[in-house]
C-alpha positions, 0 to 999 in steps of 0.5 A: 106866878108873881104879881109883876109877871101877871102885870106884864101879861094883862098889858100885853093882852090890853095892848094887843086888844087895843092895836087890833081894834085900831086897825079894824076901825082906822081904815074905815075912817080914813076918806076912801081915794075916789077912783077916776074911771078910765075911758072907754076908747069911745069917750078918748075919741069925744074927749080928742074932737072936743080938744082939736085944734087943726092950724091949715096955714100958715105950715111951721117953719115957713118963710114968707116975704110980706108984714102980714100973714092969715092964719087959717085953721079949724077946731070945735064950732063957736070957739074963741080963738086967740092968736099971739103974735109978734107984733099984735095979738087978735081975737076970734071966734070959729064959725059954726062950722069950726073954721077961722081965718084971722090975719096978723102982722110980722116982724122981719126975721124970726116970728113965734105965734101961738093959737089957742082954742078955748071951748065952752068945757074950759078947755084950752088947746094951743099950737105954736107955729115959727115962721121966718119972715123976709120983707125985702125981696131976695 
């Protein structure tokens, strides 16, 4: 064999070994993606209970007469509740039983109201309502 053929065989062999070593060692050096465990059904229930909030009154798309309305609901006990309305915003805290109630002023016509519950674990649940108001008697 001539010199060029031996050089080509040697370089091919050396290059193959280098590629094989890289394929073996690089995956070990890369950070492994942390796989999040899938919550079991019992864990999902706990998560839903933590972030659950019900608005009992008023109903969405309700028509009322007046200048204010009581926002009544329930959530996890001692959560901070923020009610944003067209005229004013109110902040309150749910009782130990999770019940909350606050009165908010309304404008004539369509009113978009946002109710947010802030929990101790820094999670937030927000629900939106639309209330239609007529300040004049029909």
